[in-house]
C-alpha positions in Angstrom: -2.2 36.9 6.0 -3.2 33.2 5.5 -5.9 34.2 3.1 -3.6 36.4 1.0 -1.1 33.6 0.9 -3.7 31.2 -0.6 -4.9 33.9 -2.9 -1.4 33.9 -4.4 -1.0 30.1 -4.3 -4.4 29.7 -6.0 -3.0 31.4 -9.1 -0.1 28.9 -9.4 -2.2 25.8 -8.5 -4.0 26.1 -11.7 -0.8 25.6 -13.7 0.3 22.7 -11.4 -3.1 21.1 -11.5 -3.1 21.1 -15.3 0.4 19.5 -15.5 -0.7 16.6 -13.2 -4.3 16.5 -14.3 -4.3 12.8 -15.0 -2.4 11.7 -11.9 -4.7 10.0 -9.4 -5.6 12.2 -6.4 -6.9 10.6 -3.3 -8.3 12.9 -0.6 -8.1 11.9 3.1 -10.7 13.5 5.3 -11.4 12.6 9.0 -14.6 14.6 10.0 -17.4 16.6 8.5 -17.9 19.3 11.1 -18.9 22.0 8.6 -21.4 20.6 6.2 -21.9 24.0 4.3 -18.2 24.3 3.5 -18.0 20.6 2.7 -20.8 21.0 0.2 -18.9 23.8 -1.6 -15.9 21.4 -1.8 -18.1 18.6 -3.2 -19.5 20.9 -5.8 -16.0 22.0 -6.8 -14.8 18.4 -7.1 -17.8 17.3 -9.2 -17.3 20.2 -11.6 -13.5 19.8 -12.0 -12.7 16.1 -11.5 -13.9 12.6 -12.3 -14.8 11.2 -8.9 -14.1 7.5 -9.1 -15.2 4.6 -6.9 -13.3 1.6 -5.5 -14.3 -0.7 -8.4 -12.7 1.7 -10.9 -9.5 2.0 -8.9 -9.4 -1.9 -8.5 -9.9 -2.3 -12.2 -7.0 0.1 -12.9 -4.6 -1.5 -10.4 -5.3 -5.2 -11.2 -6.8 -5.4 -14.6 -4.9 -2.6 -16.4 -8.1 -0.6 -17.1 -7.5 3.1 -17.9 -8.6 5.7 -15.3 -10.7 8.5 -16.6 -9.1 12.0 -17.0 -8.7 14.0 -13.8 -9.4 10.9 -11.5 -10.0 11.6 -7.9 -11.0 9.3 -5.0 -12.5 10.6 -1.7 -11.7 8.8 1.6 -12.3 9.3 5.3 -10.4 7.8 8.2 -11.4 6.6 11.6 -15.2 6.5 11.3 -16.2 9.7 13.1 -19.9 10.0 13.8 -19.9 13.4 12.0 -19.4 11.7 8.7 -22.8 10.1 9.2 -24.6 13.0 10.9 -23.4 15.7 8.5 -22.4 13.8 5.3 -25.0 11.2 4.6 -27.5 13.6 3.0 -24.8 15.2 0.9 -23.4 11.8 -0.3 -27.0 11.0 -1.4 -27.8 14.4 -2.9 -24.7 14.5 -5.1 -24.4 10.8 -5.7 -20.7 10.7 -4.9 -18.7 7.5 -4.2 -16.2 7.4 -1.3 -14.5 5.1 1.1 -14.7 5.2 4.9 -12.0 3.4 6.8 -13.2 2.3 10.2 -11.6 1.3 13.5 -13.5 -1.9 13.9 -13.3 -2.3 17.8 -15.3 1.0 18.1 -18.3 -0.1 16.0 -21.5 -0.2 18.1 -19.8 1.2 21.2 -19.4 4.4 23.1 -15.6 4.0 23.4 -13.7 7.2 22.3 -10.8 7.5 19.9 -7.7 6.9 22.2 -6.3 10.3 21.3 -9.5 12.0 22.4 -9.2 10.1 25.7 -5.8 11.7 26.3 -7.1 15.2 25.4 -10.0 14.6 27.8 -7.7 13.9 30.7 -5.0 16.5 29.9 -6.4 19.9 29.1 -5.4 22.4 26.5 -2.2 22.4 24.5 -0.5 19.8 26.8 -3.1 17.3 25.9 -2.9 18.0 22.2 0.9 17.7 22.4 0.8 14.5 24.4 -1.7 12.8 22.0 0.9 13.4 19.2 3.9 12.5 21.3 2.7 9.0 22.1 2.4 8.1 18.4 6.2 7.8 18.5 6.2 5.4 21.4 6.1 1.6 21.2 2.5 0.3 21.1 2.8 -1.4 24.4 4.1 1.8 26.0 1.2 3.8 24.5 -1.4 1.4 25.8 0.1 1.3 29.3 0.3 5.1 29.5 -3.3 5.5 28.5 -4.5 2.9 31.0 -2.6 4.6 33.8 -3.8 8.0 32.7 -7.4 7.0 33.0 -6.9 5.2 36.3 -5.1 8.1 38.0 -7.3 11.0 36.5 -9.9 12.7 38.7 -12.1 12.8 35.6 -14.4 10.0 34.6 -13.3 8.1 31.5 -14.6 9.7 28.3 -17.5 8.2 26.4 -18.3 9.1 22.8 -20.9 8.1 20.2 -19.5 5.8 17.6 -21.0 4.6 14.3 -23.3 1.6 14.6 -23.4 -1.3 12.1 -26.8 0.0 11.0 -25.4 3.5 10.3 -22.5 2.0 8.4 -25.1 0.2 6.2 -26.8 3.5 5.6 -23.6 5.1 4.5 -22.8 2.1 2.3 -26.2 2.3 0.6 -25.4 6.0 -0.2 -22.3 5.0 -2.2 -19.7 4.9 0.6 -17.6 1.8 0.7 -16.5 0.6 4.2 -12.8 -0.3 4.5 -10.3 -1.5 7.1 -8.5 1.0 9.5 -7.3 -1.7 11.9 -9.0 -2.9 15.2 -7.7 -0.3 17.7 -5.7 2.3 15.6 -2.1 1.6 16.7 0.9 3.0 14.9 1.9 0.0 12.7 5.6 1.0 12.6 5.6 1.0 16.5 4.0 -2.5 16.8 5.6 -5.9 17.2 4.8 -8.4 14.5 2.3 -10.3 16.7 0.5 -7.1 17.5 0.0 -6.3 13.8 -1.1 -9.9 13.1 -3.7 -9.6 15.9 -4.9 -6.2 14.6 -5.4 -7.4 11.1 -7.0 -10.7 12.1 -9.5 -9.0 14.4 -10.4 -6.2 12.0 -10.7 -8.5 9.0 -13.0 -10.9 10.9 -15.2 -8.0 12.0 -15.5 -6.6 8.5 -16.1 -10.0 6.9 -19.0 -10.6 9.3 -20.5 -7.2 8.4 -20.0 -7.7 4.7 -17.6 -4.8 4.1 -14.1 -4.5 2.4 -11.9 -6.2 4.9 -8.9 -6.3 2.4 -8.8 -2.6 1.6 -6.8 -0.9 4.3 -5.6 2.5 5.4 -2.6 2.7 7.7 -3.5 4.4 11.0 -1.8 7.8 10.9 -0.2 6.6 7.7 2.6 4.9 9.7 4.1 1.9 8.0 7.4 0.1 7.4 8.5 -2.9 5.3 7.7 -5.3 8.1 4.1 -4.1 8.6 3.6 -4.0 4.8 4.6 -7.7 4.6 2.1 -8.6 7.3 -0.6 -6.9 5.2 0.3 -9.0 2.3 0.3 -12.1 4.5 -3.1 -11.2 5.7 -4.6 -10.9 2.2 -4.7 -7.1 2.1 -4.7 -6.1 -1.6 -4.9 -2.3 -1.4 -3.3 0.0 1.2 -3.5 3.8 1.6 -0.9 6.0 3.1 -1.3 9.5 4.6 1.7 11.1 3.0 0.1 14.3 1.5 1.1 13.5 -2.1 -0.4 13.0 -5.5 0.2 9.5 -6.9 2.7 8.9 -9.6 1.5 7.7 -13.0 2.1 4.0 -11.9 0.4 3.5 -8.6 1.6 0.9 -6.1 -1.5 -0.9 -4.8 0.1 -1.2 -1.3 1.3 2.4 -1.2 -1.5 4.6 -2.5 -0.7 8.2 -1.7 -3.3 10.6 -0.3 -3.7 14.3 0.2 -4.7 15.5 3.6 -7.8 17.8 3.6 -10.4 19.1 6.0 -14.1 19.7 5.5 -14.0 23.1 7.1 -11.2 24.5 4.8 -12.3 27.5 2.7 -12.5 26.8 -1.0 -9.4 28.7 -2.1 -7.1 26.9 0.3 -8.9 23.6 -0.6 -8.2 24.1 -4.3 -4.5 24.6 -3.6 -4.4 21.4 -1.6 -6.4 19.3 -4.0 -4.2 20.5 -6.9 -1.1 19.0 -5.3 0.7 22.3 -5.3 0.4 22.5 -1.5 2.0 19.1 -1.3 4.9 20.1 -3.5 5.6 23.2 -1.4 5.2 21.2 1.9 7.6 18.4 1.0 10.2 20.7 -0.6 10.1 22.9 2.5 10.7 19.9 4.8 13.5 18.6 2.6 15.3 21.9 2.7 14.7 22.9 6.3 
């Protein structure tokens, strides 16, 4: 059923893609768990879009330089080890630029992503559901809950391999820029002002020391509000990326750059529909009318 649906949508995405061909598309990945499917996606993107790098985007946003036709930027959030293990050879092979937004407190550690810690201690659908639920809690409440969960669980705390600074340098040499995804990945719209200031100060300091792009930021989970945006400005962030599943308008706001959610294991027909922006159009209109 799903495949037949995307077979139909794939016909219409060609029309939609052509209409918005010169609007900037920014793809937001998280992992590369299926390198073979991801390679098919990369081949498709190289053949059908002009994949730009951070310098080209910066020139467009701040120096009024024109983007190429069919511009597309590839990004990854969090810094999952699979990006290095399954992606490095492909980035090198196809010479494609991209950006990896990293959670700086996890670099050179075995600390897991906090949502994985929840899923480790709460099995199955309940753990999955709880990891999403806590994103709507205040940041202090979220932290307190996870600390208590670990303390009271019969399971040992989860450990996970995280990217090292050496691996980040390898990715950087392959054409992947390293950007800021906060220090601990809280929801910025659920944080107090001082918490946001501390997140930014800590992550900026870390990335400065490593020689990476401390002032190019992706909101954790895409969550933001006017207050958090102002703190980004106060901290010297000049570009901020959302997670709103949209194509950018012709005039791009440097602090609200839209991105389309994609996965490396998505089959090519579904991937084409998502990259075109047609999937985004259907998704947002459905939510608006539901």
